Structures are given as structure tokens and as C-alpha cells.
C-alpha positions as CSV (number, residue, x, y, z in Angstrom):
1,M,-0.1,0.0,0.0
2,F,1.3,3.5,-0.9
3,P,1.1,6.6,1.3
4,G,-2.1,8.2,1.2
5,Q,-3.9,5.1,-0.2
6,D,-6.9,4.1,1.8
7,Q,-8.4,0.6,1.9
8,T,-11.8,1.6,0.5
9,S,-10.5,2.8,-2.9
10,P,-8.1,0.5,-4.8
11,R,-5.9,3.3,-6.2
12,P,-6.7,6.8,-5.3
13,W,-3.0,7.7,-5.2
14,A,-2.8,6.9,-8.9
15,A,-5.0,9.8,-10.0
16,R,-3.0,12.2,-7.8
17,Y,0.4,10.8,-9.1
18,C,-0.7,11.1,-12.8
19,R,-1.7,14.7,-12.3
20,G,1.9,15.5,-11.3
21,V,3.7,13.7,-14.0
22,S,4.1,15.5,-17.2
23,T,3.2,13.7,-20.4
24,E,5.3,16.2,-22.6
25,P,8.8,15.5,-23.6
26,L,11.4,17.5,-21.7
27,R,12.5,20.5,-23.7
28,C,16.3,21.3,-24.1
29,A,18.1,24.1,-25.7
30,G,21.7,23.5,-27.1
31,A,24.3,26.0,-28.4
32,L,26.8,25.0,-31.0
33,I,29.3,27.8,-30.4
34,V,31.5,28.7,-33.4
35,D,34.9,30.6,-33.4
36,D,36.5,32.8,-36.0
37,D,38.2,29.7,-37.6
38,G,34.8,27.8,-38.1
39,R,35.4,25.3,-35.4
40,L,32.8,24.2,-32.8
41,F,33.2,24.2,-29.1
42,V,32.7,20.9,-27.4
43,Q,33.3,19.8,-23.8
44,R,33.6,16.5,-22.1
45,R,31.0,15.5,-19.5
46,S,32.3,14.3,-16.3
47,P,32.3,10.5,-15.9
48,D,29.9,10.9,-12.8
49,R,27.2,12.3,-15.0
50,R,24.0,10.3,-15.1
51,L,23.3,11.0,-18.8
52,F,26.1,10.5,-21.4
53,P,29.0,10.1,-18.9
54,N,32.5,11.0,-20.2
55,C,31.1,11.9,-23.6
56,W,31.8,15.1,-25.6
57,D,28.9,17.3,-25.7
58,I,27.7,20.7,-26.8
59,V,26.6,23.4,-24.5
60,G,23.1,23.3,-23.4
61,G,20.4,21.8,-21.0
62,H,16.8,21.6,-20.0
63,L,14.5,24.6,-20.1
64,E,13.3,25.8,-16.7
65,P,9.6,26.0,-16.0
66,G,8.1,28.9,-18.0
67,E,11.5,29.7,-19.7
68,E,11.7,30.4,-23.4
69,I,14.1,28.5,-25.7
70,E,16.2,31.7,-26.3
71,D,16.5,32.5,-22.6
72,A,17.6,28.9,-21.8
73,L,20.1,29.0,-24.6
74,R,21.6,32.2,-23.3
75,R,21.5,31.0,-19.6
76,E,23.2,27.6,-20.5
77,V,26.0,29.2,-22.5
78,T,26.8,31.6,-19.5
79,E,26.5,28.8,-16.9
80,E,28.6,26.3,-18.8
81,T,31.3,28.6,-20.3
82,G,31.2,31.9,-18.7
83,W,30.7,33.5,-22.1
84,T,27.6,35.4,-23.4
85,V,25.8,34.9,-26.6
86,A,26.5,37.6,-29.0
87,Y,24.2,36.5,-31.7
88,V,22.4,33.4,-33.1
89,L,23.4,32.4,-36.5
90,G,20.6,30.0,-37.0
91,L,18.7,26.8,-36.1
92,V,20.8,23.8,-36.6
93,G,17.9,21.4,-35.8
94,E,15.5,19.8,-33.5
95,Y,16.3,16.3,-32.1
96,R,13.9,14.0,-30.3
97,Y,15.5,11.1,-28.3
98,V,15.0,9.1,-25.2
99,A,18.0,9.0,-22.9
100,D,19.0,6.3,-20.4
101,D,16.7,7.7,-17.9
102,G,13.9,6.8,-20.1
103,L,12.7,10.3,-20.5
104,E,11.8,11.7,-24.0
105,R,13.5,15.0,-24.9
106,I,13.1,17.4,-27.6
107,E,16.3,19.4,-28.2
108,S,16.6,22.6,-30.2
109,D,20.1,23.4,-31.2
110,W,21.4,26.7,-32.4
111,L,24.6,27.9,-34.1
112,V,25.9,30.9,-32.1
113,R,28.8,33.3,-31.7
114,V,29.8,34.4,-28.2
115,D,31.5,37.2,-26.4
116,G,34.4,36.4,-24.0
117,D,37.9,34.9,-24.0
118,L,37.5,31.8,-26.2
119,A,40.8,30.5,-25.0
120,R,39.4,30.5,-21.5
121,P,36.0,29.1,-20.9
122,T,34.9,28.6,-17.4
123,L,33.7,25.0,-17.4
124,E,30.9,24.2,-14.9
125,A,32.6,22.6,-11.9
126,G,31.8,18.9,-11.5
127,K,29.9,18.7,-14.9
128,H,32.6,19.1,-17.4
129,T,36.3,18.0,-17.4
130,E,37.9,19.4,-20.6
131,Y,37.1,21.3,-23.7
132,R,38.2,21.4,-27.4
133,W,37.6,23.5,-30.5
134,L,36.6,20.9,-33.1
135,A,37.2,21.3,-36.8
136,E,35.0,19.4,-39.2
137,Q,37.8,16.9,-40.0
138,D,37.9,16.1,-36.4
139,L,34.3,14.8,-36.0
140,D,35.6,11.2,-35.2
141,L,36.4,12.5,-31.7
142,L,32.7,12.6,-31.0
143,D,32.5,8.8,-31.7
144,E,34.1,8.1,-28.3
145,H,31.5,6.3,-26.1
146,R,29.0,6.2,-29.1
147,D,27.3,3.3,-27.4
148,V,26.2,5.8,-24.6
149,N,24.9,8.6,-26.9
150,D,24.2,6.5,-30.1
151,G,26.0,9.1,-32.2
152,L,23.7,11.8,-31.3
153,I,26.3,14.6,-30.6
154,R,28.2,13.8,-33.9
155,R,24.8,14.1,-36.0
156,I,24.2,17.4,-34.3
157,A,27.8,18.7,-35.1
158,E,27.6,17.5,-38.7
159,D,24.3,19.4,-39.1
160,A,26.0,22.5,-37.5
161,F,29.0,22.3,-39.9
162,A,26.5,21.9,-42.8
163,L,24.7,25.1,-41.7
164,L,28.0,26.9,-41.4
165,R,28.9,26.1,-44.9
166,T,25.5,27.2,-46.0
167,I,25.5,30.6,-44.4
168,G,29.3,31.1,-44.9
169,S,30.0,32.7,-41.5
């Protein structure tokens, strides 16, 4: 018997529980930060992370309740790098996936330029262990631990490089 369940009704707790659980996928915003040489910023997630441990990743995360995607994008860039978004070059794509935690996510990823010292990001302590600027010919790096992320980060980076070639920026 669950807390709050009485013996006269078989599952009154179920209705309360279901009202509190969202049926919507989690929304995420991601930033593919590009430098003046056309390289993308990637950072390695710490081995202790629940999702995609020890994998290379882009900057980004979940939207907070009531937060708009662009606001989340700007917040995540600052939290994870110390930089600020100077301008958004374009939408790389939307990606729907189910992570190891079983939750469905829809991630909107954007190609951006930032203000700040690009040689000195401030990585979020405990969440990321290192960073690199990735050229298109270095995409194989993103295949490390592919079994954990099923090549998702590589696909996103490939799409970002394709957009970068299209806009010529």
C-alpha cells in the first residue's frame, strides 16, 4: 500500500500521481558555439554524470519552467562557459530522443557566436572535465562512447557544420 492510499478505494493515489507527471517531452536548448576559424566548441561531460557520462557534448540543457528557448540558450552558455551569446546564426535542428533515464526529450540546437575569451572558458565545476575546439575533419572525436549517446552529438555537429557552410559565416 502506498502513502495516502486508503483501503476503500483501490488506487486513489494513482490519480494524484498522474496529475503530477508531465506527459510532454522535456525541452532542451543547445548551443553550437563557433569561433572565427569555423570550429565548434565541445566539452567532455564528467564520468559521474547520469546521462552521457564521459562523452563529448555541446553546451546546453533543460528549459526551466516557463522559460523560453532563447532565454535557456543564453543561460546555459553563460552557466557552462562563462561566455555570453553575441548573436544566433541559425537553427541547426530539433532532435527527439529518449535518454538512458527513459525520458523523452526534444532538443533545439542553435549555431551561435559568443563574447568572451574563447581561450578561457569557465567550465561548470563537476559537470565538465575538458574542452576542445573541433574542426570538421575532427568529427571522429565525437564517436568516443558512441554506445552511450548513439552518435547523437556527432549528428548534431555534422548538421552545424552543414549550416555553417550554407551561411558562410
